[in-house]
VOPAGU-2260 file (C-alpha; in pm, 1 decimal, decimal comma):
REM VOPAGU-2260
SITE   aa  ch    i         X         Y         Z
SITE  MET   A    0   -4646,0   12777,9  -14296,4
SITE  MET   A    1   -4567,0   12422,1  -14194,8
SITE  MET   A    2   -4851,6   12182,2  -14132,4
SITE  GLN   A    3   -4912,7   12031,4  -13791,1
SITE  GLN   A    4   -5024,8   11679,4  -13804,5
SITE  LYS   A    5   -6814,2   11564,3  -14953,2
SITE  LEU   A    6   -7466,3   11691,6  -15415,3
SITE  ILE   A    7   -7819,6   11791,4  -15711,0
SITE  SER   A    8   -8087,5   11666,6  -15942,5
SITE  LYS   A    9   -8065,6   11297,7  -16003,5
SITE  SER   A   10   -7773,2   11218,9  -16226,3
SITE  LEU   A   11   -7784,3   11005,3  -16537,2
SITE  LEU   A   12   -7624,6   10701,4  -16391,8
SITE  THR   A   13   -7733,5   10340,5  -16397,0
SITE  ALA   A   14   -8068,9   10248,7  -16247,0
SITE  ALA   A   15   -7899,7   10061,6  -15968,9
SITE  LEU   A   16   -7686,5   10356,0  -15867,2
SITE  LEU   A   17   -7983,3   10591,1  -15882,7
SITE  ALA   A   18   -8180,4   10359,7  -15660,7
SITE  SER   A   19   -7893,6   10351,1  -15417,9
SITE  ILE   A   20   -7875,6   10729,2  -15397,5
SITE  THR   A   21   -8252,7   10758,3  -15356,4
SITE  LEU   A   22   -8254,3   10510,4  -15073,6
SITE  ALA   A   23   -7957,1   10666,4  -14906,0
SITE  GLY   A   24   -8086,5   11020,6  -14935,9
SITE  CYS   A   25   -8463,7   11032,4  -14919,1
SITE  SER   A   26   -8607,3   10772,4  -14683,6
SITE  LYS   A   27   -8724,9   10829,7  -14331,3
SITE  PRO   A   28   -8680,1   10583,2  -14047,8
SITE  ALA   A   29   -8934,8   10303,5  -14070,1
SITE  GLU   A   30   -9032,6   10253,4  -13712,2
SITE  LYS   A   31   -9142,0    9936,4  -13539,6
SITE  ASN   A   32   -9469,2   10092,1  -13423,1
SITE  GLU   A   33   -9620,2   10432,9  -13356,7
SITE  ALA   A   34   -9520,5   10427,5  -12992,3
SITE  THR   A   35   -9152,0   10405,9  -13077,7
SITE  GLN   A   36   -9155,1   10629,8  -13384,4
SITE  PRO   A   37   -8908,4   10914,7  -13321,8
SITE  GLU   A   38   -9091,6   11156,0  -13552,5
SITE  ALA   A   39   -9446,8   11068,7  -13445,8
SITE  LYS   A   40   -9464,8   11310,4  -13154,9
SITE  ALA   A   41   -9455,6   11631,6  -13359,1
SITE  ALA   A   42   -9820,8   11719,0  -13298,8
SITE  ALA   A   43   -9953,9   11937,7  -13019,9
SITE  THR   A   44   -9745,4   12121,7  -12767,3
SITE  SER   A   45   -9734,8   11954,5  -12431,1
SITE  GLY   A   46   -9630,5   12101,7  -12101,5
SITE  ASP   A   47   -9427,4   11787,1  -12047,5
SITE  THR   A   48   -9210,3   11826,2  -12356,6
SITE  ILE   A   49   -8969,2   12071,8  -12513,6
SITE  LYS   A   50   -9007,1   12100,3  -12889,5
SITE  VAL   A   51   -8698,2   12110,3  -13110,2
SITE  GLY   A   52   -8704,4   12167,5  -13485,0
SITE  ILE   A   53   -8520,2   11950,5  -13738,6
SITE  LEU   A   54   -8479,1   12144,2  -14064,2
SITE  HIS   A   55   -8309,1   11921,9  -14321,1
SITE  SER   A   56   -8379,4   11834,1  -14685,2
SITE  LEU   A   57   -8526,4   11484,3  -14701,0
SITE  SER   A   58   -8598,9   11512,3  -15074,2
SITE  GLY   A   59   -8435,1   11681,9  -15369,1
SITE  THR   A   60   -8069,7   11718,0  -15453,5
SITE  MET   A   61   -7938,3   11763,7  -15100,0
SITE  ALA   A   62   -8120,4   11466,0  -14946,7
SITE  ILE   A   63   -7816,9   11247,6  -15014,6
SITE  SER   A   64   -7632,1   11444,0  -14748,5
SITE  GLU   A   65   -7895,2   11590,5  -14517,0
SITE  THR   A   66   -8108,4   11283,6  -14440,9
SITE  SER   A   67   -7838,1   11135,0  -14221,7
SITE  LEU   A   68   -7822,6   11459,5  -14022,2
SITE  LYS   A   69   -8193,4   11431,1  -13947,2
SITE  ASP   A   70   -8137,0   11073,3  -13837,1
SITE  THR   A   71   -7844,2   11176,3  -13618,1
SITE  ALA   A   72   -8054,3   11446,9  -13453,9
SITE  LEU   A   73   -8331,1   11196,6  -13379,7
SITE  MET   A   74   -8079,0   10952,8  -13236,9
SITE  ALA   A   75   -7937,1   11221,6  -13009,0
SITE  ILE   A   76   -8286,1   11323,3  -12896,6
SITE  ASN   A   77   -8371,2   10959,7  -12817,8
SITE  GLU   A   78   -8052,0   10931,7  -12617,4
SITE  ILE   A   79   -8120,1   11249,4  -12420,7
SITE  ASN   A   80   -8477,1   11140,4  -12347,8
SITE  ALA   A   81   -8358,9   10798,5  -12232,8
SITE  ASN   A   82   -8134,0   10977,5  -11984,6
SITE  GLY   A   83   -8408,2   11192,5  -11832,9
SITE  GLY   A   84   -8457,5   11462,3  -12093,9
SITE  VAL   A   85   -8382,2   11828,1  -12034,0
SITE  LEU   A   86   -8498,5   12014,7  -11725,0
SITE  GLY   A   87   -8711,4   11712,9  -11640,2
SITE  LYS   A   88   -8893,1   11721,5  -11974,8
SITE  LYS   A   89   -8869,4   11500,0  -12282,0
SITE  LEU   A   90   -8754,1   11650,6  -12608,4
SITE  GLU   A   91   -9011,6   11639,9  -12889,9
SITE  ALA   A   92   -8874,3   11648,9  -13244,0
SITE  VAL   A   93   -9064,1   11846,4  -13507,7
SITE  VAL   A   94   -8924,7   11728,1  -13843,4
SITE  VAL   A   95   -8990,8   11931,1  -14157,9
SITE  ASP   A   96   -8864,0   11884,2  -14515,2
SITE  PRO   A   97   -8758,8   12199,6  -14700,7
SITE  ALA   A   98   -8693,1   11973,7  -15000,4
SITE  SER   A   99   -8366,3   12130,5  -15120,6
SITE  ASP   A  100   -8566,3   12447,1  -15194,2
SITE  TRP   A  101   -8377,7   12742,1  -15050,2
SITE  PRO   A  102   -8671,7   12985,1  -14997,2
SITE  LEU   A  103   -8867,1   12698,8  -14841,8
SITE  PHE   A  104   -8604,5   12679,2  -14569,0
SITE  ALA   A  105   -8710,4   13026,7  -14455,4
SITE  GLU   A  106   -9080,2   12935,1  -14465,9
SITE  ARG   A  107   -9027,4   12617,1  -14267,6
SITE  ALA   A  108   -8808,4   12796,0  -14011,9
SITE  ARG   A  109   -9081,3   13055,5  -13958,2
SITE  GLN   A  110   -9335,3   12773,5  -13920,1
SITE  LEU   A  111   -9120,1   12596,4  -13663,4
SITE  ILE   A  112   -9078,3   12908,8  -13452,4
SITE  THR   A  113   -9421,7   13074,2  -13479,0
SITE  GLN   A  114   -9654,5   12774,8  -13516,2
SITE  ASP   A  115   -9474,1   12477,3  -13368,6
SITE  LYS   A  116   -9312,8   12688,6  -13096,1
SITE  VAL   A  117   -8980,9   12507,0  -13102,7
SITE  ALA   A  118   -8711,3   12611,9  -12859,7
SITE  VAL   A  119   -8430,9   12559,9  -13110,6
SITE  ILE   A  120   -8370,5   12453,1  -13471,1
SITE  PHE   A  121   -8102,5   12211,6  -13586,6
SITE  GLY   A  122   -8058,1   12218,9  -13959,6
SITE  ALA   A  123   -7948,8   12330,6  -14305,7
SITE  TRP   A  124   -7651,5   12218,4  -14514,3
SITE  THR   A  125   -7584,5   12464,0  -14793,2
SITE  SER   A  126   -7491,0   12820,5  -14713,1
SITE  VAL   A  127   -7776,1   12948,3  -14930,4
SITE  SER   A  128   -8022,2   12758,3  -14710,9
SITE  ARG   A  129   -7858,6   12893,1  -14395,3
SITE  LYS   A  130   -7866,7   13246,0  -14533,6
SITE  SER   A  131   -8239,0   13197,9  -14608,4
SITE  VAL   A  132   -8302,7   13107,1  -14245,8
SITE  LEU   A  133   -8076,7   13370,3  -14091,0
SITE  PRO   A  134   -8309,2   13674,7  -14125,5
SITE  VAL   A  135   -8599,4   13466,8  -13992,0
SITE  VAL   A  136   -8424,8   13359,0  -13673,6
SITE  GLU   A  137   -8290,8   13710,5  -13624,1
SITE  GLU   A  138   -8636,1   13868,2  -13672,4
SITE  LEU   A  139   -8808,0   13621,9  -13439,8
SITE  ASN   A  140   -8516,6   13579,1  -13200,3
SITE  GLY   A  141   -8500,6   13209,0  -13270,9
SITE  LEU   A  142   -8196,5   12989,5  -13230,8
SITE  MET   A  143   -8037,4   12763,7  -13491,6
SITE  PHE   A  144   -7740,9   12528,1  -13485,9
SITE  TYR   A  145   -7570,1   12490,9  -13824,2
SITE  PRO   A  146   -7355,9   12175,2  -13855,8
SITE  VAL   A  147   -7164,9   12206,8  -14183,7
SITE  GLN   A  148   -6837,4   12360,7  -14291,9
SITE  TYR   A  149   -6889,9   12695,2  -14459,8
SITE  GLU   A  150   -6725,3   13000,7  -14612,2
SITE  GLY   A  151   -6719,7   13223,0  -14304,4
SITE  GLN   A  152   -6777,2   13596,9  -14340,5
SITE  GLU   A  153   -7078,3   13568,3  -14112,7
SITE  GLN   A  154   -7154,6   13585,7  -13744,2
SITE  SER   A  155   -7512,0   13595,7  -13611,1
SITE  LYS   A  156   -7619,7   13608,0  -13249,0
SITE  ASN   A  157   -7901,7   13366,8  -13343,3
SITE  ILE   A  158   -7684,7   13096,4  -13501,4
SITE  PHE   A  159   -7422,5   12867,2  -13353,0
SITE  TYR   A  160   -7183,9   12728,3  -13612,1
SITE  THR   A  161   -7066,0   12376,0  -13528,7
SITE  GLY   A  162   -6902,5   12309,9  -13868,1
SITE  ALA   A  163   -6565,6   12440,2  -13979,5
SITE  ALA   A  164   -6471,6   12793,7  -14072,7
SITE  PRO   A  165   -6218,9   12828,3  -14360,3
SITE  ASN   A  166   -5917,7   12832,0  -14128,6
SITE  GLN   A  167   -6034,2   12498,1  -13985,2
SITE  GLN   A  168   -6063,0   12324,1  -14324,6
SITE  ALA   A  169   -5992,5   12509,9  -14649,8
SITE  ILE   A  170   -5668,0   12686,3  -14566,8
SITE  PRO   A  171   -5505,3   12387,8  -14390,5
SITE  ALA   A  172   -5607,8   12161,8  -14679,8
SITE  VAL   A  173   -5432,5   12381,2  -14934,9
SITE  GLU   A  174   -5129,0   12415,1  -14709,7
SITE  TYR   A  175   -5113,0   12036,6  -14699,1
SITE  LEU   A  176   -5124,4   12010,5  -15080,6
SITE  MET   A  177   -4843,5   12263,1  -15107,9
SITE  SER   A  178   -4626,4   12076,1  -14859,9
SITE  GLU   A  179   -4381,4   11802,9  -14948,2
SITE  GLU   A  180   -4597,5   11554,9  -14759,3
SITE  GLY   A  181   -4899,8   11657,5  -14968,0
SITE  GLY   A  182   -4724,1   11651,3  -15306,8
SITE  ASN   A  183   -4582,6   12001,3  -15357,4
SITE  ALA   A  184   -4868,3   12123,2  -15575,7
SITE  LYS   A  185   -4782,3   12433,2  -15779,6
SITE  ARG   A  186   -5103,1   12468,3  -15983,1
SITE  PHE   A  187   -5461,9   12460,4  -15852,8
SITE  VAL   A  188   -5809,5   12395,1  -15993,3
SITE  LEU   A  189   -6089,4   12551,5  -15786,1
SITE  LEU   A  190   -6398,2   12351,5  -15888,5
SITE  GLY   A  191   -6733,0   12404,4  -15717,7
SITE  THR   A  192   -7110,2   12418,3  -15729,6
SITE  ASP   A  193   -7231,8   12764,2  -15823,7
SITE  TYR   A  194   -7349,3   12921,8  -15499,3
SITE  VAL   A  195   -7215,7   13127,7  -15213,7
SITE  TYR   A  196   -7010,1   12869,8  -15023,5
SITE  PRO   A  197   -6783,2   12760,2  -15311,1
SITE  ARG   A  198   -6749,6   13109,6  -15455,5
SITE  THR   A  199   -6659,1   13275,6  -15126,6
SITE  THR   A  200   -6431,2   12991,9  -15019,4
SITE  ASN   A  201   -6250,8   13007,4  -15353,2
SITE  LYS   A  202   -6220,2   13384,2  -15326,0
SITE  ILE   A  203   -6039,8   13326,5  -14996,9
SITE  LEU   A  204   -5827,3   13048,0  -15142,2
SITE  ARG   A  205   -5731,9   13249,6  -15450,7
SITE  ALA   A  206   -5606,2   13530,2  -15227,1
SITE  PHE   A  207   -5426,7   13280,8  -15005,3
SITE  LEU   A  208   -5257,9   13111,5  -15301,2
SITE  LYS   A  209   -5140,9   13443,3  -15438,8
SITE  SER   A  210   -4995,6   13529,9  -15098,0
SITE  LYS   A  211   -4791,4   13209,7  -15129,4
SITE  GLY   A  212   -4653,7   13303,7  -15469,4
SITE  ILE   A  213   -4892,7   13107,8  -15690,6
SITE  ALA   A  214   -4940,4   13297,2  -16019,4
SITE  GLU   A  215   -5281,9   13385,7  -16158,3
SITE  ALA   A  216   -5208,5   13166,3  -16461,3
SITE  ASP   A  217   -5167,8   12869,8  -16229,5
SITE  ILE   A  218   -5520,6   12897,9  -16086,7
SITE  MET   A  219   -5820,5   12761,5  -16278,3
SITE  GLU   A  220   -6168,2   12831,7  -16137,8
SITE  GLU   A  221   -6493,1   12678,2  -16263,8
SITE  TYR   A  222   -6849,3   12627,4  -16136,6
SITE  THR   A  223   -7141,0   12399,9  -16223,8
SITE  PRO   A  224   -7510,0   12428,9  -16122,0
SITE  PHE   A  225   -7673,2   12217,7  -15857,8
SITE  GLY   A  226   -7759,3   11880,7  -16009,4
SITE  HIS   A  227   -7491,9   11893,9  -16277,3
SITE  SER   A  228   -7421,1   11544,6  -16409,8
SITE  ASN   A  229   -7190,1   11568,5  -16712,1
SITE  TYR   A  230   -6831,7   11634,9  -16611,5
SITE  GLN   A  231   -6661,6   11495,4  -16922,3
SITE  THR   A  232   -6555,6   11831,5  -17064,6
SITE  ILE   A  233   -6456,0   11978,3  -16728,9
SITE  VAL   A  234   -6242,0   11681,5  -16631,7
SITE  GLY   A  235   -6081,7   11689,5  -16976,0
SITE  ASN   A  236   -5997,7   12057,1  -16925,0
SITE  VAL   A  237   -5847,1   11978,5  -16586,1
SITE  LYS   A  238   -5616,0   11723,7  -16750,5
SITE  LYS   A  239   -5501,3   11981,9  -17005,0
SITE  PHE   A  240   -5448,0   12248,7  -16738,3
SITE  ALA   A  241   -5239,1   12007,9  -16531,0
SITE  ALA   A  242   -4983,3   11951,9  -16806,1
SITE  GLY   A  243   -4638,9   12072,0  -16706,1
SITE  LYS   A  244   -4684,1   12140,3  -16333,6
SITE  LYS   A  245   -4790,5   11941,5  -16029,6
SITE  THR   A  246   -5163,3   12019,2  -16005,2
SITE  ALA   A  247   -5427,9   11962,4  -15739,9
SITE  VAL   A  248   -5806,4   12006,3  -15753,1
SITE  ILE   A  249   -5992,8   12175,4  -15468,1
SITE  SER   A  250   -6352,8   12049,9  -15491,1
SITE  THR   A  251   -6643,2   12235,6  -15335,9
SITE  ILE   A  252   -6895,8   12039,3  -15544,9
SITE  ASN   A  253   -7202,0   11976,0  -15332,1
SITE  GLY   A  254   -7483,7   11721,3  -15340,3
SITE  ASP   A  255   -7531,1   11424,9  -15569,6
SITE  SER   A  256   -7321,9   11588,8  -15843,1
SITE  ASN   A  257   -7025,4   11440,5  -15666,4
SITE  VAL   A  258   -7126,0   11096,2  -15797,5
SITE  PRO   A  259   -7083,3   11175,6  -16170,6
SITE  PHE   A  260   -6779,3   11391,4  -16100,2
SITE  TYR   A  261   -6587,2   11113,8  -15930,3
SITE  ARG   A  262   -6709,9   10862,2  -16186,4
SITE  GLU   A  263   -6568,4   11080,2  -16465,3
SITE  LEU   A  264   -6234,0   11100,8  -16289,3
SITE  GLY   A  265   -6221,7   10723,5  -16307,3
SITE  ASN   A  266   -6342,7   10715,9  -16668,5
SITE  GLN   A  267   -6058,9   10945,3  -16774,1
SITE  GLY   A  268   -5800,7   10756,6  -16572,5
SITE  ILE   A  269   -5712,3   11040,8  -16336,7
SITE  LYS   A  270   -5537,2   10893,3  -16038,4
SITE  ALA   A  271   -5464,4   11062,4  -15709,9
SITE  SER   A  272   -5094,1   11024,3  -15773,2
SITE  ASP   A  273   -5131,6   11235,3  -16089,2
SITE  ILE   A  274   -5391,1   11499,8  -15996,4
SITE  PRO   A  275   -5511,2   11468,7  -15637,0
SITE  VAL   A  276   -5861,6   11596,6  -15558,9
SITE  MET   A  277   -5910,5   11754,4  -15216,8
SITE  ALA   A  278   -6284,9   11761,4  -15138,0
SITE  PHE   A  279   -6453,1   11979,7  -14878,3
SITE  SER   A  280   -6805,7   11834,0  -14912,6
SITE  VAL   A  281   -6747,1   11464,1  -14973,9
SITE  GLY   A  282   -6742,0   11221,0  -14688,4
SITE  GLU   A  283   -6838,4   10871,2  -14595,0
SITE  GLU   A  284   -7210,8   10918,7  -14671,5
SITE  GLU   A  285   -7153,1   11049,8  -15023,4
SITE  LEU   A  286   -6912,9   10767,0  -15101,4
SITE  ARG   A  287   -7146,1   10499,3  -14968,5
SITE  GLY   A  288   -7331,1   10444,8  -15299,5
SITE  ILE   A  289   -7041,9   10446,2  -15544,9
SITE  ASP   A  290   -6747,2   10229,8  -15639,3
SITE  THR   A  291   -6458,6   10396,5  -15462,6
SITE  LYS   A  292   -6180,9   10175,5  -15591,1
SITE  PRO   A  293   -6090,4   10419,8  -15874,8
SITE  LEU   A  294   -6085,8   10701,2  -15616,3
SITE  VAL   A  295   -5829,0   10555,6  -15381,5
SITE  GLY   A  296   -5582,6   10817,6  -15268,5
SITE  HIS   A  297   -5796,6   11123,1  -15339,7
SITE  LEU   A  298   -5842,5   11342,4  -15035,1
SITE  ALA   A  299   -6097,1   11513,0  -14813,7
SITE  ALA   A  300   -6053,1   11769,6  -14539,8
SITE  TRP   A  301   -6281,1   11752,5  -14239,3
SITE  ASN   A  302   -6275,4   11775,7  -13860,9
SITE  TYR   A  303   -6387,4   11413,4  -13805,7
SITE  PHE   A  304   -6367,1   11083,6  -13987,5
SITE  MET   A  305   -6544,4   10757,5  -13902,3
SITE  THR   A  306   -6207,4   10584,2  -13886,0
SITE  VAL   A  307   -6093,0   10790,8  -13585,6
SITE  LYS   A  308   -6002,1   10545,9  -13314,2
SITE  ASN   A  309   -6109,5   10633,8  -12959,2
SITE  PRO   A  310   -6372,3   10507,7  -12712,3
SITE  VAL   A  311   -6607,9   10803,2  -12764,4
SITE  ASN   A  312   -6618,0   10746,1  -13139,1
SITE  THR   A  313   -6668,7   10372,7  -13095,5
SITE  LYS   A  314   -6975,4   10444,1  -12882,2
SITE  PHE   A  315   -7102,2   10706,3  -13128,6
SITE  ILE   A  316   -7075,8   10464,6  -13422,0
SITE  ASP   A  317   -7232,2   10178,9  -13226,8
SITE  LYS   A  318   -7525,5   10397,3  -13118,0
SITE  TYR   A  319   -7592,4   10512,5  -13474,1
SITE  LYS   A  320   -7572,8   10158,2  -13611,2
SITE  GLN   A  321   -7815,6   10042,6  -13341,7
SITE  PHE   A  322   -8050,4   10332,1  -13425,3
SITE  ALA   A  323   -8031,6   10243,2  -13796,4
SITE  VAL   A  324   -8129,3    9882,8  -13733,0
SITE  GLU   A  325   -8398,7    9967,7  -13477,8
SITE  TYR   A  326   -8568,5   10218,6  -13707,8
SITE  LYS   A  327   -8496,1   10025,9  -14027,3
SITE  LEU   A  328   -8298,3   10291,6  -14208,6
SITE  PRO   A  329   -8212,4   10206,2  -14571,8
SITE  ASN   A  330   -7907,2    9981,1  -14591,6
SITE  ALA   A  331   -7899,8    9979,1  -14212,2
SITE  ALA   A  332   -7623,2    9723,3  -14202,9
SITE  LYS   A  333   -7394,2    9958,8  -14396,1
SITE  VAL   A  334   -7462,5   10297,6  -14239,4
SITE  VAL   A  335   -7170,2   10528,8  -14184,0
SITE  THR   A  336   -7094,6   10833,6  -13975,5
SITE  ASN   A  337   -6937,0   11154,5  -14101,3
SITE  ASP   A  338   -6827,2   11502,0  -14000,9
SITE  PRO   A  339   -7160,6   11691,7  -14023,9
SITE  MET   A  340   -7325,6   11409,5  -13830,2
SITE  GLU   A  341   -7071,7   11451,1  -13554,5
SITE  ALA   A  342   -7123,5   11829,2  -13560,8
SITE  THR   A  343   -7500,6   11774,7  -13532,9
SITE  TYR   A  344   -7451,8   11545,3  -13235,5
SITE  VAL   A  345   -7215,5   11788,8  -13064,7
SITE  GLY   A  346   -7452,4   12081,0  -13123,7
SITE  ILE   A  347   -7754,9   11909,3  -12973,9
SITE  ASN   A  348   -7561,7   11802,7  -12667,7
SITE  MET   A  349   -7406,9   12146,1  -12617,7
SITE  TRP   A  350   -7753,7   12305,1  -12644,5
SITE  LYS   A  351   -7879,3   12060,3  -12381,0
SITE  GLN   A  352   -7593,3   12154,8  -12150,9
SITE  ALA   A  353   -7659,1   12525,2  -12202,2
SITE  VAL   A  354   -8032,1   12488,1  -12131,9
SITE  GLU   A  355   -7952,9   12305,9  -11811,3
SITE  LYS   A  356   -7701,9   12571,5  -11711,2
SITE  ALA   A  357   -7951,9   12849,9  -11786,9
SITE  GLY   A  358   -8239,2   12662,0  -11622,9
SITE  THR   A  359   -8463,4   12762,2  -11913,2
SITE  THR   A  360   -8503,6   12736,5  -12293,4
SITE  ASP   A  361   -8523,5   13115,4  -12321,4
SITE  VAL   A  362   -8311,4   13202,6  -12625,1
SITE  ASP   A  363   -8128,8   13495,9  -12470,4
SITE  LYS   A  364   -8034,1   13300,9  -12160,5
SITE  VAL   A  365   -7935,8   12988,5  -12355,2
SITE  ARG   A  366   -7720,9   13201,7  -12585,4
SITE  GLU   A  367   -7533,7   13336,0  -12285,5
SITE  ALA   A  368   -7494,9   12988,4  -12136,9
SITE  MET   A  369   -7353,4   12851,4  -12464,0
SITE  ALA   A  370   -7038,2   13059,5  -12428,9
SITE  GLY   A  371   -6748,7   12834,9  -12335,6
SITE  GLN   A  372   -6949,2   12510,7  -12338,1
SITE  THR   A  373   -6728,6   12206,8  -12392,0
SITE  PHE   A  374   -6802,5   11853,9  -12513,0
SITE  ALA   A  375   -6588,1   11542,7  -12546,7
SITE  ALA   A  376   -6654,3   11473,6  -12914,6
SITE  PRO   A  377   -6626,2   11153,8  -13121,1
SITE  SER   A  378   -6333,0   11315,4  -13300,0
SITE  GLY   A  379   -6131,7   11246,2  -12987,2
SITE  TYR   A  380   -6095,8   11614,0  -12900,2
SITE  THR   A  381   -6273,9   11820,6  -12639,0
SITE  LEU   A  382   -6448,1   12088,7  -12842,2
SITE  LYS   A  383   -6530,6   12432,1  -12706,6
SITE  MET   A  384   -6786,8   12686,4  -12817,3
SITE  ASP   A  385   -6597,7   13010,4  -12839,2
SITE  GLU   A  386   -6695,8   13263,5  -12577,2
SITE  THR   A  387   -6751,9   13540,5  -12831,6
SITE  ASN   A  388   -6785,5   13429,0  -13194,8
SITE  HIS   A  389   -7044,9   13142,5  -13180,4
SITE  HIS   A  390   -6805,0   12900,9  -13355,8
SITE  LEU   A  391   -6655,6   12577,1  -13229,9
SITE  HIS   A  392   -6288,1   12523,7  -13170,8
SITE  LYS   A  393   -6221,8   12218,1  -13390,2
SITE  PRO   A  394   -5930,2   11999,8  -13503,1
SITE  VAL   A  395   -5830,5   11972,2  -13867,6
SITE  MET   A  396   -5803,6   11630,7  -14032,7
SITE  ILE   A  397   -5715,7   11520,7  -14384,8
SITE  GLY   A  398   -5808,5   11174,2  -14506,9
SITE  GLU   A  399   -5726,1   10961,3  -14810,3
SITE  ILE   A  400   -6011,3   10768,0  -14971,3
SITE  ARG   A  401   -5981,3   10391,7  -14930,0
SITE  GLY   A  402   -6126,8   10120,0  -15148,6
SITE  ASP   A  403   -6401,1   10054,5  -14893,7
SITE  GLY   A  404   -6523,3   10416,3  -14896,4
SITE  GLN   A  405   -6360,8   10503,5  -14566,1
SITE  PHE   A  406   -6062,6   10729,5  -14507,4
SITE  ASP   A  407   -5710,3   10680,6  -14384,7
SITE  ILE   A  408   -5622,9   10986,0  -14179,2
SITE  VAL   A  409   -5294,7   11124,7  -14310,7
SITE  TYR   A  410   -5284,6   11448,9  -14114,9
SITE  LYS   A  411   -5442,4   11598,9  -13806,8
SITE  THR   A  412   -5364,9   11889,6  -13580,8
SITE  PRO   A  413   -5257,0   11808,7  -13226,3
SITE  ASN   A  414   -5512,9   12049,2  -13081,3
SITE  ALA   A  415   -5848,9   12203,2  -13164,9
SITE  ILE   A  416   -5815,3   12527,0  -13364,2
SITE  LYS   A  417   -6007,3   12845,0  -13284,1
SITE  ALA   A  418   -6233,9   12947,7  -13571,9
SITE  GLU   A  419   -6175,8   13270,3  -13763,7
SITE  PRO   A  420   -6521,5   13360,3  -13900,6
SITE  TRP   A  421   -6375,0   13658,0  -14084,4
SITE  SER   A  422   -6093,1   13563,7  -14317,1
SITE  PRO   A  423   -5783,9   13783,6  -14314,6
SITE  TYR   A  424   -5742,6   13717,7  -14688,4
SITE  ILE   A  425   -6051,1   13909,1  -14807,2
SITE  PRO   A  426   -6221,1   14223,8  -14674,2
SITE  LYS   A  427   -6524,3   14197,5  -14449,2
């Protein structure tokens, strides 16, 4: 098929790099005073506010990625409140920290719904955290918006998925690598963190590769635990496996493990021109604290990059930079935007639109009103929530890492692609 146009215990790096990761991943906005603090109003329920839950890891291995999603949600809430709120009421953020502890996600979700009485939850990153929350929101008829690419094979009436399904990221990325434009890869390394998202995604990709004539002997698959920090042996094995055929690595490594992985690529002299790495969970935020010069040319597949040029994205970036300075985020002068941040922003705004259409925050009525909602996104595309499957129609983009930690977009689809939650390559 022809193509159409980013994580877990602290790694053993230098003290400076560790400090950088900690600052980037674990700090909350330092507000100017209590009156302007975006998280300070999470106390008692008020008839003049609508409570919304923010469920992201602000500590632990996933903080490097999830903290910026919390900040994006608070920025969006500030923006909505500045424009009159929702149904004449201000939004009130209730921020909790599940601390990269998957069962704690379920506990905090239950707390948000039963004790804090939130109307909706925005949160989670890993699929294991989402799957911990899923039975809670289904039992209590809560509503959650999940903003990260995932493995599919799921569809809940209580979750709206604003990240990519496999056909909106994983499959197009591999198609690109197999194309002449992407290097004509004939051998593939499927390298991931050991949990449901990488394993299911790679199950889909293995079946897809076989359907394209790639032999079993030309597929290497390996997993590391959350927080893994020593990639010397694995990268050495990748080099050996790549001998004799054009090889590409598909990385579903999540969290701060990406830092030592990419560092080891540089240590062993692996260049993108030799063995390109296509990452599904590495973006601008993950690259912010490392030297990206040895990584130039390696790839990532997303549905948005900060370097997208259009007026909506310019405004989105400017608003986030202003928020970072106003609330004194760590390294505020160097903050970046990325795909899950955009998906968070889109989700909150679509929920607002649906509440206004329904005239209520009632979950059943908001769910109905979400069908077909559209939003002019920073990606430059008008995104639509599918009328039936709770997934966004999204574009596909592939970017090459630059020396400054940003991406040059080398491929994008002309239109948004409808999500396929259930992959045709593996059984339901």
